[in-house]
Structures are given as C-alpha cells and as structure tokens.
C-alpha positions, 0 to 999 in steps of 0.5 A: 639567418638561424642555423640548425644543426642536423637531426640527432639520428644523422649525427648519432649514425655518422658519429657512432660508426667510427668507434664500433669499427675501430674497437680501440680500448682504454690501453691503446685508445686512452692511456697510450696517447695520454702518457706519451703526450704527458711525457713529451717535449717539455719533460725532455727539453724544459724539466731541466730548465724549470729545475734550474730556475726555481729549485728543487722544492718549487719544482716538486710544488709545479708538478703537484699543482699542475697534476692536481688540476688535471687529476680534478678535471680527469675525475670530472672528465670520468664522471661525464664520460660515464653518464653519457655516450661520448662521441667524437669530439671528446671534450667539446662533446662533453661540455656541449652535451652538459652546458649547451652548445653555445658554452660547447663551442665557445670552449671547443673552438679555442681547444681545437686551436690549442690541439693544433698548436700542440702540434707545433709545439712537439714538431718545434721540440723535435727540431730543437733536439735535431738542431742541438745535434746537427747545428747546420740544419734550420730549426724552422725547416726541420719542423716544417718537414716533420709537421708534413710527415706526422700529418701524412702518418695520421692520414693513413689511419688512426689505428696505424698512428696509434700502433706506431706509438707502442714502439715509441712508448718502449723508447721512452721507457728505455731513455727513462732507465737509462737516465736513472742509471746515469752520472753527474756532469761537470758544472758549467765554467762559463756565464749561462746565457740565462741566469738561474732564477731569473724567470718567476714561479708563475711564469715557469709553471705556465711553461711547464703545464702543457706537459700534463695536459696529454689527458685531452689526447685520449679524450679526444679519441672518444669517437675511435673507442669501443667503450668510451664510458669504460676506456676514458676514466681508466685510461685518463686516471692511470695516464695521470698517475703514472705521469705524476709519479715519473715527474716527482722522480726525474727532478730528484735525479736531476738535481744531484746530477747537474748544477742550476747553470747547466740545467737552464742553459743546456735543453739536452742536459738528460743526454749528458747524464744518461748512461747511454746518451743516444736513449735520450735522443730516441726518447725525445724524438719518440715523444715529440713525435707521438705527442705530435700525432696524438694532437693531429689525431685529436685536432681534426676530430674536435673540428669534425664535431664543431662542423657537424653541430653547426657551430662553424660558420656555413663556409666551413662546414665541409670540415665535418665530412669524413672519408672511409668506413672509419669516417676519418676527418681527412679534410679537418687533418689538412686544415689542422696542418695549415694551423700547425704550420703557421704556428711552426713559424714562431720558432719558439716553444716558450712562446707557444707553451703559455698560449696553450696553458691558457686554452687547456686551463679554459678547457678544463675549467669548463669541464670542471663547471659541467660535472660540478653542476650536473652533480649539484643539481643531482638530476635524474638524468645524471647518473654516472657509474664513476661518482665525484663530489660536485665540490671536487669538480667546483675545486678544479674549476676555481683552480683553473681560473686562479691559475690563469690568473696567477700566471697572467692576468692580461691574458686571462682576460684576453682569453675571457673576452675571446671564449665570451665573444664565440659564446655570444656569436653562437647565441645570436646564431641560434643553433638549436641542439637536438640534445638537452643540456643541464642549463634548464635544470639550473634555471629550475633550480634558481627558480625554485630557491627563488620562489621559496624566498618570496614570502608574502606579497611583494613590496612596493619597492619591487612592483612591476606588471606581470600581465596576463593578456587575453589576445585572442589570436595574436595576429589579429590583436597585435596591439595588445602585445605591443602594449604589453611589451611596452609596459613590461620592458622585457622584465616583468613577466607576460603571458599571452593567453587565448581561449580554444573552443572545448573538443576542438584540440586534443592535448597534443595539438594544443601543445604544438600550437603553443610552441607555434605561437611562442616561436611567432613571438620570438621572432618578433622580438616578444618575450612572453609565456603562451598559454592556451586552454580549452572551454565551453565558451571564451569568458569561462576560459578566461575565468579559469586563467585568472583563478588558476594561472600562476605558481606560488607568490608569482601570479600575473598581477594585471590583467590586460584585455581589448574592449568589447564592442559586442553588446550581446557579450558585453554583461559577461565582460563586465562580470569578467572585469568584476571577477578580476577585481575580485581575484585582486588582479589590476585590470587594463582595457585598451580601446583601440584597433590594430590599425589605430595603434600601428599609426601611432607607433610610426609617429616620431616618439618625441611628438607623442603625448600620453594623457592621464586624467587625474582623480587623485594619487589614491585609487586609480591615480597611482597605478595610472602613473606608473603605466605612464611612466613605463610607457614613456621610458619604453623603447617604442614610447620613448620621450613621449610627453606625460600630461597630468590633467585636472578639471577643477571647478574655478580659478581659485581652485586652479591656482592651488591645484596647480601648485599641488600637481607640480609638487607632486610631479617633482617628488614623484620623478616621473617627467610629467607636466600638469595641466589644470583646466577650469570647468566654466560650467562644461561638462566633463565629458566635453573637456575630456573630448576636447582636450585629449583629442590630439593625444595619442593615448589617454588614460582614465580610471575605471571605477571598481564594481562595488563602488557603483550601483549597476557596473554594467550599466556604468560601463556602457556609459563610460564606452559611450563617453570615450567613443570618440577619443583616440587609443585609450586605456582604462585602468582599475587598480585592485591589488592590495598595494599602495601604489603611491608608495611604489611612486614616492621617494619615501 
C-alpha cells in the first residue's frame, strides 16, 4: 500500500520547536561538535600510521585531497542551508528537500548507519588507548561500557552534551601544545609487526578519510540550532579551515621526531613525543568521547527525520517520536546504541573506517549533486545567501565518486547497489513528500532543451503514435484507453481528453477533476496525460483540442475516437474526422464496446488474430501495418497473429499477389502471415464478413474526405458494411509522412 508522509504543518511544528527552544549558535552547535570530531580518533591513533606508511609528501597530499572533498561539500552544504530552512535530519533533510524523498531516503538510511558506526569507531579508539595503558583490560568490553555511558549522557540532553565538549576542547588544545613542544623518540631496534610502506596510498586514504567527516556532526544538529542558515555555513567552514591547518602541521612535527617503524607500530606514538605525555591521553580520551557524543547525537536525529517523513517501514515509525520540550529522539538514541554495540563487537578501527569512508563519500557526493543541480538550473526559488558556482559542487561530486573507485571499486559498486535498491524500494512505496524538489526543474530543463533540438517534423525513423484520445468519461469507455495503451507501449505520448459543458465547472474544480482522473489512470497502470476543456458542445471542444493542444513540434499526431451510433450527431462526427485530416492528424476509430473488448482481452494472446485488409503499402496500408505490429508487440496482445488479407479477382492474380505479399512481409519484418482471397464473383462486403468473422480485431482503411463525393454518406455506408464484424479499427493516414519508410529496412 502507498505510504504517505504527514502533512507539512504537522512536520513543521514537530521539527521547528527544538530549534527555537535550544538556541544553539554557530560555535556551540556546529563548530564545536565538528572540530572535535575532526580532531578525533584518527588524528591521535592513526596519523602516525598514515605518515609511517606513505611518507610526509603523500601524507600532506592525503590531507589535502580529503579536506578538498570536505571543503567542496561544505560549500554545497552552505549554499543549501542558506536557501532553505534546515530542520532536524541535517544532510538527509537537505537532500530530500532538493532531490526528492526517494534520493534523500536512499542516502539518509546509509547516513544513519554511518553515524551509528561512527560511535563504535570512536569508542573503540578510546578503548584501544586505554588498553595500551592497561593491557590487562579487554578492549571490546571497555568499548561496550564506554558506548553505553556516552549514550546515557546523550539521553540526558543535547545541550548538556554540547557543554561537556567545551572541556574536551580545552584538553585537545593542551595536548596539541604539548605535542608541538615535545621531543624526539629513539628509533625502534626490533622488527615492527607491520612494515612501513606495506599499505598502499588509497588504502591509507580510506583509513584516514573519516578524520575529515566531522562536518556531519554539526550539520546533523540542525534541528537544535537557533539559526541553521547562519550557523551551518559559518561553523562548518571554520571547522574545515582549522582542521586542515592542524592536520598539515602535525605530520611536520611527527616526521622529525620519530622513525617510520615507530610511527607504524605504536598507535600512541604522540604520547612518547609530547612534553607532558598524559596530555595526549587526555586529548585522545576527550576527542574520542566527544566524537562519540557528536555521532550519538546526530544518528538518532537523522533516524527521527526518516521516520517522520514515512521513509522507514511502518514497523519502525515509532522511531520518529520525540520526548520533552526539546523533542529529543530518545527511542532513536536507544536504537542507534544497538547498532553501535553490534559494530563494537568487530573490535578493529581499521575494519570500520573504510566502511564509514564509503558511506560518507556517498552522502557527500549526493549533497554536491543537489547543490550543483540547483545552481545550474537557476530556479527562481533557489536564492541562497551563500552563493557557490554550480561547477564547484560538480567538481566535488566527481571527486567523491573518483576517490571511491580509487579506494575500492568493488566496495563502490556495492555501495551504489545498496543506495539504488533503497531508492527503488522507496519509489515503489510511492511516498509523497509535502514539499517541492529540484527534480521537476531538471525535467523542465531537459524538455526545453529537447523541444528546441527537434527541428521540423519528426522523421520516419523515429515515428511512433502520439495519441489524443477522446474518451468522454474514461470509466465508461475504458476500451479506448486499453487500445491507446497497447499502441503506445508507454513510449509514445498519450493524452486522455474530455469536453465538459460550458459553465459547469470553475477552473479550480476542473483542475481538481483532472488530478482525480490522473490518479485514477496511474492506479490502473496507465501512463497518460489528462486534458479537460469546457465548450458549448462536445464537437466544438474536440475541435479546439485538435487545433491547439500541444507545444512546439510536439503535437498529437493521431486522434483515437470511439464510433458514433447516434444518427443526429453523425454529420458533426464526420466533419470532426475531416477536420482531423485537414489538421494532418491521423484518425483511428474504434468500433467496439467495453464488454466486447473485455472478452477479447481475456482470451489467451496466442489464440488472438488481427486481420489487416490490404489495399497497398501507400495511403492507409503502411499505418495499418504499423498499428498491427505495435498491438502484436504490446503486453496485452503479445503473440497474436497478424493476418494480411488481400482480395483478387481470379486465380491468375492470386499467384502473383501471394508472392508479392510474402516478399513484403519478409522485407518489413512484422511477423505477419498473408492470405490472398479469390473473389469468385462475390462482393467485398460478403468476403469481409465471412473471412473476419472469427478475428479478434479487424483493421480497415478509411477513405480521406477529399477522395469521396460525400464523406458523411460514405461513412454511413461503411458503418453498415462493418456492423456485423467484431472489434474494428478504421484507420486514416493524414500525416505528411511516408509510413512505408517507417516499415522498410532502407
């Protein structure tokens, strides 16, 4: 069943109140959690390992590449944040409101897991440093206990957790000062467990990259910020700049004070270098704990936003509930704790870090895509106060995907499959967002470009029927829509049109009725436009649509009508057909009834037969063959036999006609059979009735209005001729197009 998101008022009231209540600013709400996550476990426990494996120049290159990706993403985030009100959910909220709820959910779900896994990464880092000092302790159990304690702190209050981070920041600053004024360490004399240089550049980058993903910690607190549009750009870019400066200086300190073997082998090499060794422990413990706090604060808020937008399955909607005046996601926090504890059981930072890298790079890439598309389209609604050229975001997106492939192509493909699977699942769930997104602007831009590139009439190679179907009330003449759907294969354009009595509907009511009909068609698998017009009478309204409906070169080339049995309206009906011909619109008239057509559809396709009465490849013949082929290759009529029938006066003519028809069928590749019928002094009407009585559909050519003296009289006679036939399509080719060229190989 389709799942619908709650109304915009409900979501807004729930998501805006925390921001107003907490009032966190750029420093406390964005810069502090971001910089403390950046200066975290990777810096203290893996920076020496990075330097020892790839050397100083490559380390500085890794820092620059990683920070550049983060900078481009930070600029994109700043552009989006200063254009829209950013509520709880951070990156997920931004993506879903720009690229749609399917794309937002496809990235938001992996982003939640990335944040939850980050908690495990940081608590494992804390445990690793503790076990280095107290070897008797069990690393996994220490990480378990610390993960639970950090979660309990987060459950108390986001504001309490933020205040605790100020003390942690002081400890980190102290540790960096002690490192800068430290001393050299003695080179290792024993063989290291891991040889320097044994790990490649891109593998090292994969381990390091989570060190620069701290900006998500600040963005994910968007629901707790007083002014997200101001705080997110200022706090994010400041954290990136400070983090980059520190990360470029630390390798310069380490490279001159420790050999490569020591850097690779000792995770706490900084402690041996620092002038006060325990300051590093304070920094490690403070950084890991603050990073864990930032992640355990961010993950449940992403989860809460996903649940409230209806992205998560119904069984998990309870994760959208908040508690207290600050609407804090306590249930989501406990759920995130479960994911983190499961990851802690892995017990290895080097295993978790590359997984996080893929998740974060995917999120960064989509954020850059969102900002890039918005900037490229230049929609009037996209007016960020922090402007970023679209190509900057595009470079960031390309950089993300490139780095992902260079790190691990297989893992990149797996990540893409996961994201695509979530996207398709959400699309099939038909979740409706209560906000607009950039996708419609993308399609509008593509349509505009495409329309201006279509110069002149469509050539025969690309022809397909674009139908204007006059169905009246679709529920009463559904067989017309079935026929149109079979002919278009959901490739050509197909518009269901109806005429309302003049003055019976106001504009608002008419639009509402169009939307209702559109929804009715979609639920029955029909991809079609709906167009309603008002007119004094039905024929005048249909004439208006035939003359005016369409845009540029993209006009309906074929009109599908149901036949009329009303003698009073027959003259006007035939005049309408003549007007279609004058307007160069092909005409298809279906003589059937909903009941009769439904019976045909219920028959097995392989036993159906379509009779095409042949009068030559020119004029109507080519169009009839195309229509028969399209029906035969449609889902409803697949496998039906197309029989090409021709009447000749005698046996002598039959032999030549049979050879010509067979050669034509082989050349045209339509999979038809031929049947040449000798008249033997019988009338065509008699032959037609006897030969096609058992067919499921009969195609007959319709004379053009100019080729007969009185088209209305001709049509009455034609109706009498086919009155006893089964379902019949009367076909008139009116376009200035050689349909034989559509069929021929060359």
